[in-house]
C-alpha positions as CSV (number, residue, x, y, z in Angstrom):
1,M,7.2,20.5,-7.4
2,L,4.5,18.9,-5.2
3,E,4.2,15.9,-7.5
4,D,7.9,15.4,-7.3
5,F,7.9,15.9,-3.5
6,D,5.1,13.4,-3.1
7,S,7.0,10.9,-5.1
8,L,10.1,11.4,-2.9
9,L,8.0,10.9,0.3
10,R,6.5,7.8,-1.1
11,L,9.9,6.4,-2.0
12,L,11.4,7.1,1.5
13,H,8.4,5.7,3.3
14,G,7.6,2.6,1.3
15,K,4.3,4.0,-0.1
16,V,5.2,4.1,-3.8
17,D,2.1,2.0,-4.7
18,A,-0.3,3.3,-2.1
19,E,-3.5,4.6,-3.5
20,T,-4.4,8.2,-3.6
21,P,-8.2,8.1,-3.0
22,R,-8.5,11.9,-2.8
23,K,-6.4,14.8,-4.2
24,L,-5.3,17.5,-1.8
25,P,-6.5,21.0,-2.7
26,V,-3.8,23.7,-2.2
27,Y,-4.7,27.4,-2.2
28,L,-1.7,29.6,-2.9
29,V,-2.3,33.2,-1.8
30,S,-0.1,36.2,-2.1
31,S,-0.4,37.9,1.3
32,T,-1.7,37.9,4.8
33,P,-4.9,39.8,3.9
34,E,-5.6,37.0,1.3
35,M,-5.0,34.4,4.0
36,R,-7.5,36.1,6.2
37,R,-10.2,35.5,3.6
38,V,-10.0,31.9,4.9
39,L,-8.8,32.5,8.4
40,P,-10.0,36.0,9.6
41,D,-7.8,35.8,12.7
42,A,-4.6,34.8,11.0
43,V,-1.6,36.5,12.6
44,D,0.8,38.5,10.6
45,G,3.5,35.8,10.8
46,L,1.4,32.9,9.5
47,R,2.8,31.7,6.2
48,G,0.8,28.5,5.8
49,V,-1.7,26.1,7.4
50,Y,-3.0,22.6,6.9
51,L,-6.7,22.5,7.7
52,T,-8.8,19.5,8.4
53,P,-12.4,20.5,8.9
54,L,-15.0,17.8,8.4
55,E,-16.1,18.9,5.0
56,D,-12.7,19.4,3.4
57,I,-9.0,18.9,3.9
58,F,-6.8,21.5,2.3
59,V,-3.8,23.8,2.5
60,V,-3.6,27.6,2.4
61,A,-0.1,29.0,2.0
62,I,1.7,32.1,1.1
63,R,4.3,31.1,-1.4
64,A,6.5,34.3,-1.6
65,D,10.2,34.7,-2.3
66,N,10.6,38.0,-0.5
67,D,12.5,36.6,2.5
68,R,15.9,38.4,2.2
69,Y,17.6,35.7,4.2
70,D,16.1,32.6,2.4
71,R,14.7,32.8,-1.0
72,N,13.4,29.2,-0.7
73,N,11.3,30.0,2.4
74,G,8.1,30.2,0.4
75,D,8.6,26.7,-1.0
76,D,9.5,25.5,2.5
77,V,6.0,26.6,3.8
78,V,4.2,24.7,1.1
79,L,6.3,21.5,1.5
80,H,5.9,21.8,5.3
81,E,2.1,21.7,5.0
82,Y,2.2,18.9,2.4
83,T,4.3,16.8,4.8
84,H,1.6,17.2,7.4
85,H,-0.9,15.9,4.9
86,F,1.3,12.9,3.8
87,V,1.9,11.8,7.3
88,A,-1.7,12.1,8.4
89,Q,-2.9,10.3,5.2
90,Y,-0.6,7.4,5.2
91,F,0.6,7.1,8.8
92,P,-2.4,8.1,10.9
93,A,-1.4,7.7,14.6
94,G,-1.0,9.8,17.7
95,Y,2.3,11.7,17.4
96,P,3.7,14.1,19.9
97,G,3.8,17.8,18.9
98,W,7.6,17.9,18.4
99,L,7.5,14.9,16.0
100,T,4.5,16.2,14.1
101,E,6.2,19.5,13.4
102,G,9.7,18.1,13.3
103,L,8.9,15.8,10.4
104,A,7.4,18.7,8.4
105,E,10.4,20.8,9.2
106,Y,12.8,18.0,8.2
107,F,11.4,17.3,4.8
108,M,10.4,20.8,3.8
109,T,14.0,21.9,3.1
110,V,14.4,19.2,0.4
111,D,16.4,20.2,-2.6
112,L,14.8,18.6,-5.6
113,Q,17.3,18.5,-8.4
114,P,16.9,16.6,-11.8
115,E,19.5,13.9,-11.1
116,K,19.7,14.0,-7.3
117,V,17.7,14.9,-4.2
118,L,19.2,16.4,-1.0
119,V,17.2,15.8,2.2
120,G,18.1,17.2,5.7
121,D,19.2,20.8,5.0
122,F,18.2,23.4,7.5
123,N,15.8,26.4,7.2
124,R,17.8,29.6,7.8
125,S,15.4,31.1,10.2
126,R,15.3,27.9,12.2
127,G,19.0,27.8,12.3
128,Y,19.1,31.4,13.6
129,S,16.7,30.3,16.4
130,L,18.9,27.4,17.4
131,M,22.0,29.5,17.6
132,N,20.6,32.8,19.0
133,T,17.6,32.2,21.2
134,K,17.0,30.4,24.5
135,W,16.0,26.8,24.1
136,V,12.8,25.3,25.3
137,P,13.5,22.8,28.1
138,M,13.8,19.3,26.7
139,A,11.0,18.0,29.0
140,D,8.7,20.7,27.6
141,L,9.7,20.0,24.0
142,L,8.9,16.3,24.4
143,S,5.6,16.7,26.2
144,K,4.0,19.9,24.9
145,R,2.3,21.1,21.7
146,P,3.4,24.3,20.0
147,D,0.4,26.1,21.3
148,Q,1.3,25.1,24.9
149,V,4.6,27.0,25.0
150,A,4.9,30.8,25.3
151,E,4.5,32.6,22.0
152,S,8.1,33.9,22.4
153,D,9.3,30.3,22.5
154,R,7.5,29.1,19.4
155,N,10.4,29.6,17.0
156,A,12.7,27.7,19.3
157,F,10.1,24.9,19.7
158,Y,10.0,24.4,15.9
159,A,13.7,24.7,15.5
160,Q,14.4,22.2,18.2
161,S,11.7,19.9,16.9
162,W,13.5,19.9,13.5
163,L,16.9,19.3,15.2
164,L,15.6,16.4,17.3
165,T,13.9,14.8,14.3
166,H,17.1,15.2,12.3
167,Y,19.1,13.6,15.1
168,I,16.6,10.6,15.1
169,W,16.2,10.3,11.3
170,S,20.0,10.4,10.6
171,D,20.7,7.1,12.4
172,R,19.0,3.8,11.7
173,D,19.3,2.6,15.3
174,R,17.8,5.8,16.8
175,R,15.0,5.7,14.3
176,S,14.2,2.1,14.9
177,R,13.8,2.9,18.6
178,M,11.1,5.5,18.0
179,T,8.3,3.0,17.8
180,K,9.2,1.7,21.3
181,Y,9.3,5.3,22.6
182,L,6.0,6.2,21.1
183,D,4.3,3.1,22.4
184,A,5.6,3.9,25.9
185,V,4.2,7.4,25.7
186,H,0.9,6.2,24.4
187,D,0.7,3.8,27.3
188,G,1.0,6.7,29.7
189,A,4.7,7.1,30.5
190,H,5.9,10.7,30.9
191,P,7.7,11.6,27.6
192,M,10.9,12.5,29.3
193,N,11.0,9.4,31.4
194,A,10.2,7.3,28.3
195,W,13.0,9.0,26.5
196,Q,15.5,8.2,29.2
197,T,14.3,4.5,29.2
198,V,14.5,4.1,25.5
199,Y,17.4,6.3,24.5
200,G,19.4,6.4,27.8
201,Q,19.5,10.2,28.0
202,D,18.1,12.4,30.7
203,E,17.1,16.0,30.1
204,K,20.5,17.5,30.5
205,T,22.3,14.8,28.5
206,L,19.8,15.1,25.6
207,E,20.3,18.9,25.4
208,K,24.1,18.5,25.4
209,T,23.8,15.8,22.7
210,L,21.7,18.0,20.5
211,T,23.9,21.0,21.0
212,A,26.9,18.9,19.9
213,Y,24.9,17.4,17.0
214,T,24.5,20.9,15.5
215,D,28.3,20.9,14.7
216,K,28.1,17.8,12.5
217,L,24.8,18.1,10.7
218,S,24.7,16.4,7.3
219,G,22.0,15.6,4.9
220,L,21.0,12.6,2.8
221,E,21.8,12.6,-0.9
222,L,19.9,10.3,-3.3
223,K,20.8,9.8,-6.9
224,R,18.0,9.4,-9.4
225,T,17.0,9.6,-13.0
226,P,15.2,12.9,-13.9
227,P,11.5,12.4,-13.1
228,P,9.0,12.7,-15.9
229,P,7.1,15.9,-16.0
230,P,3.6,15.6,-14.3
231,K,0.5,15.9,-16.4
232,I,-1.1,19.3,-15.6
233,T,-4.6,20.3,-16.6
234,F,-5.7,24.0,-16.4
235,S,-9.4,24.8,-15.9
236,R,-10.7,28.3,-16.0
237,M,-12.8,29.2,-13.0
238,P,-16.0,31.2,-13.3
239,A,-15.7,35.0,-12.7
240,G,-17.4,34.7,-9.3
241,A,-14.4,32.6,-8.0
242,D,-12.3,35.8,-7.9
243,D,-14.5,37.1,-5.1
244,L,-15.7,33.8,-3.5
245,I,-13.3,30.9,-3.7
246,L,-11.5,31.6,-0.4
247,E,-14.7,32.6,1.3
248,V,-16.2,29.2,0.5
249,Q,-13.2,27.6,2.4
250,Q,-14.0,29.9,5.4
251,L,-17.5,28.6,5.3
252,K,-16.2,25.0,5.6
253,L,-14.4,25.9,8.8
254,D,-17.7,27.0,10.5
255,I,-18.4,30.7,11.0
256,P,-18.8,31.6,14.7
257,P,-22.5,32.3,15.4
258,A,-21.8,35.9,16.4
259,K,-20.2,36.5,13.1
260,G,-22.7,34.6,11.0
261,P,-25.1,37.4,10.1
262,A,-22.4,39.8,8.9
263,F,-20.7,37.0,6.8
264,L,-24.0,36.0,5.3
265,A,-24.7,39.6,4.4
266,K,-21.3,39.8,2.7
267,I,-21.9,36.7,0.6
268,R,-25.4,38.0,-0.4
269,K,-23.8,41.3,-1.6
270,I,-21.0,39.6,-3.5
271,T,-23.3,37.0,-5.2
272,A,-25.8,39.7,-6.2
273,K,-23.2,41.0,-8.7
274,R,-23.7,37.8,-10.8
275,P,-27.3,36.7,-10.1
276,N,-27.3,34.3,-13.1
277,E,-23.9,32.6,-12.6
278,F,-24.2,29.0,-11.5
279,Y,-21.1,29.2,-9.3
280,S,-22.2,32.3,-7.4
281,R,-25.7,30.9,-6.9
282,R,-24.2,27.7,-5.5
283,V,-22.1,29.6,-3.1
284,M,-25.2,31.6,-2.0
285,A,-27.0,28.3,-1.4
286,R,-24.2,27.0,0.7
287,A,-24.1,30.1,2.8
288,E,-27.9,30.0,3.3
289,C,-27.6,26.4,4.4
290,D,-24.9,27.1,7.0
291,L,-25.9,30.6,8.2
292,G,-29.4,31.5,6.9
293,D,-32.7,29.8,6.0
294,R,-32.4,26.1,5.2
295,K,-35.7,26.1,3.3
296,I,-34.4,28.9,1.0
297,C,-31.2,27.0,0.7
298,E,-32.8,23.7,-0.4
299,G,-35.1,25.5,-2.8
300,M,-32.0,27.1,-4.4
301,L,-30.2,23.7,-4.6
302,K,-33.2,22.0,-6.3
303,G,-33.2,24.7,-8.9
304,L,-29.4,24.2,-9.5
305,L,-29.9,20.5,-9.8
306,D,-32.7,21.0,-12.3
307,E,-30.0,22.7,-14.4
308,R,-27.1,20.3,-13.7
309,S,-28.4,17.1,-12.2
310,Q,-24.9,15.6,-11.9
311,D,-23.1,18.7,-10.3
312,L,-21.2,17.0,-7.5
313,E,-20.8,20.0,-5.2
314,T,-24.5,20.9,-5.3
315,L,-25.4,17.3,-4.5
316,Q,-22.9,17.4,-1.6
317,I,-24.4,20.6,-0.2
318,M,-28.0,19.2,-0.5
319,A,-27.1,15.9,1.2
320,A,-25.4,17.7,4.1
321,S,-28.4,20.0,4.5
322,R,-30.8,17.0,4.7
323,L,-28.6,15.4,7.3
324,S,-28.5,18.6,9.3
325,T,-32.3,18.7,9.1
326,A,-32.5,15.2,10.4
327,R,-30.3,16.1,13.4
328,Q,-32.4,19.1,14.1
329,A,-35.5,16.9,14.0
330,I,-34.0,14.6,16.6
331,R,-33.2,17.6,18.8
332,D,-36.8,18.7,18.3
333,K,-38.1,15.3,19.5
334,A,-39.6,14.4,16.1
335,S,-40.9,10.9,15.7
336,R,-38.7,8.1,14.6
337,E,-40.7,7.8,11.4
338,Q,-40.3,11.5,10.6
339,V,-36.5,11.3,11.1
340,Q,-36.2,8.2,9.1
341,A,-38.0,9.8,6.2
342,I,-35.5,12.7,6.2
343,Y,-32.7,10.2,6.4
344,A,-34.1,8.3,3.4
345,D,-34.3,11.6,1.4
346,A,-30.7,12.3,2.4
347,A,-29.7,8.8,1.3
348,S,-31.0,9.4,-2.2
349,Y,-28.6,12.3,-2.7
350,L,-25.8,10.4,-1.0
351,G,-26.3,7.5,-3.5
352,R,-26.1,9.9,-6.4
353,I,-22.8,11.3,-5.0
354,H,-21.4,7.8,-4.6
355,K,-22.1,6.9,-8.2
356,I,-20.2,10.0,-9.4
357,D,-17.3,9.6,-6.9
358,P,-17.1,6.3,-4.9
359,N,-14.3,7.9,-2.8
360,D,-16.3,10.8,-1.6
361,Y,-15.7,10.4,2.1
362,M,-18.5,12.7,3.1
363,A,-21.0,10.6,1.3
364,L,-19.7,7.5,3.1
365,F,-19.8,9.3,6.4
366,G,-23.3,10.5,5.7
367,Y,-24.5,7.0,4.9
368,A,-23.3,5.9,8.4
369,Q,-25.2,8.8,9.9
370,T,-28.4,7.6,8.3
371,K,-28.1,4.4,10.2
372,G,-28.2,6.2,13.6
373,F,-31.2,4.3,14.8
374,D,-29.4,0.9,14.6
375,V,-28.7,-0.2,18.2
376,V,-25.9,-2.4,16.8
377,P,-24.3,-1.3,13.6
378,S,-24.3,-3.7,10.7
379,E,-21.1,-5.0,9.3
380,N,-21.8,-3.0,6.1
381,T,-22.1,0.2,8.2
382,L,-18.8,-0.5,9.9
383,N,-17.1,-1.1,6.6
384,V,-18.5,2.1,5.1
385,I,-17.4,4.3,8.1
386,S,-14.0,2.5,8.1
387,R,-13.6,3.4,4.4
388,A,-14.5,7.0,5.1
389,A,-11.9,7.1,7.8
390,E,-9.4,5.5,5.4
391,I,-9.9,8.1,2.7
392,A,-9.9,11.0,5.2
393,P,-8.0,9.9,8.3
394,Q,-7.4,13.5,9.2
395,A,-11.1,14.2,9.8
396,S,-11.4,13.7,13.5
397,L,-15.2,13.6,13.7
398,I,-15.3,10.7,11.2
399,R,-12.8,8.8,13.4
400,M,-14.8,9.6,16.5
401,T,-18.0,8.5,14.9
402,A,-16.3,5.3,13.7
403,A,-15.0,4.7,17.2
404,R,-18.5,5.1,18.6
405,L,-19.9,2.6,16.1
406,F,-17.2,0.1,17.0
407,I,-17.9,0.6,20.7
408,Q,-21.6,-0.2,20.0
409,A,-20.5,-3.3,18.2
410,R,-18.2,-4.2,21.1
411,E,-15.1,-4.0,19.0
412,Y,-12.9,-2.0,21.3
413,E,-9.6,-2.7,19.7
414,A,-10.9,-1.2,16.4
415,A,-12.3,1.7,18.3
416,C,-9.0,2.5,19.9
417,E,-7.3,2.4,16.5
418,M,-9.8,5.0,15.3
419,L,-9.2,7.1,18.4
420,A,-5.4,7.1,18.5
421,P,-4.7,9.7,15.9
422,V,-7.4,12.0,17.4
423,A,-5.9,11.6,20.9
424,G,-2.4,12.3,19.6
425,N,-3.2,15.4,17.5
426,P,-1.1,18.2,19.0
427,H,-3.7,20.7,17.8
428,G,-6.8,18.6,18.8
429,G,-8.0,20.5,21.8
430,A,-10.9,19.2,23.8
431,R,-11.7,16.4,21.2
432,A,-8.1,15.1,21.6
433,R,-8.4,15.0,25.4
434,Y,-11.7,13.3,25.2
435,A,-10.4,10.7,22.8
436,A,-7.5,10.0,25.1
437,Q,-9.8,9.5,28.0
438,L,-11.9,7.0,26.0
439,M,-8.8,5.1,25.0
440,A,-7.7,4.8,28.6
441,E,-11.1,3.4,29.5
442,L,-11.2,1.0,26.6
443,R,-7.6,-0.2,26.4
444,D,-8.0,-3.3,28.6
445,K,-11.5,-4.2,27.5
446,P,-11.7,-7.4,25.5
447,D,-13.8,-7.4,22.4
448,G,-17.4,-8.7,22.9
449,E,-17.6,-7.8,26.6
450,A,-20.4,-5.5,27.7
451,L,-19.2,-2.2,29.2
452,S,-20.0,-1.6,32.8
453,G,-20.9,1.7,34.3
454,A,-22.1,4.7,32.3
455,P,-22.6,3.9,28.6
456,L,-19.6,5.2,26.8
457,A,-21.3,5.3,23.5
458,S,-24.0,7.7,24.7
459,A,-21.4,9.9,26.3
460,F,-19.4,9.7,23.1
461,A,-22.4,10.9,21.0
462,A,-22.9,13.9,23.3
463,N,-19.3,14.9,23.2
464,G,-18.2,13.9,19.7
């Protein structure tokens, strides 16, 4: 279904021949308790989430068909999260919260039939919200993120986001104006004022228009020849994956320091059940690197590499550990020579990773980190970090680091291009606010001109 859906999105957005440098891991779980193995604080109503930590980009979703009102709701969740990934991968930019969620809501209800595709149907629970709950004010819908409205208004926010997106996407003229609207918002105009300028509708008029639009909703039907079945390969996971596969994903999200000791003790207990299993030992090494003793971690990793010298994940963990050691050495005021020696060791592992997978974005990002002592980054370093950001445009820290390097190289336009998706992320928090601040300061700076005042690059490094 996802392969078919991906093909449809590519067709509709002119990306049929776009490369896929990295596959998207999707973890389908059966219940909220299983979801909490990745997200311990997941609320009861959470059905799926698209996560973009630095080390991985993946989806966790509950694909269940026990919704008595809508048996397709489980598929809707998976397709919603996949749409987030598709937009972030192929159209990285700063989108307002309503459009980010609205696009996912719009495409998730697709009906993929053998000889035709129907786009634009409505999710039953969203339809209920539109007809039976109080609407979020239009100015709030246009200007806020989902987490900025009251929890009681979240369902209405998502439903209205879908309706507004449907209204825009159903008309070629309205859709063509969206670029002008987004440019105005990115340039600092209030979203409601920009809407009135571009679309000629004030807040009341827009709400009346959307209310009337609900009576004439229609979808898009596309005829097609039946798609070929995708090639599917099944691989049996080691026994330890039953107990650990989701916990590894939680590790990638960063365990809060207060919860680190308890989580490490849990991993030690689980991996002790299979002391000789390569998979469990590798998970234990990862946990030690992140939460325990780094020397123990690296000793374990060297043992694993003696057994399987080309094991990609083990090499990735080792490279990340050496880079963390270098950063700690910098904080500890180690000499330049000491830090460079650690960077050189990290680079040896990064090179091995790159030979196995040239599109491993973390290896490319790590290489750029090893060049941290360069006052002005080389063209090669800029190309490498740009490629990392191209492969994983969702990874905000990579984009922030790339922006910093372009600032050091006095290439401010390129820096702003890197910052825009971070600044526009509706879930970006403090990093999004900081990226927006930097963009405002850099927007009118011509390339090549020295920056006056406080050095932005240094501030960037401290806050990135």
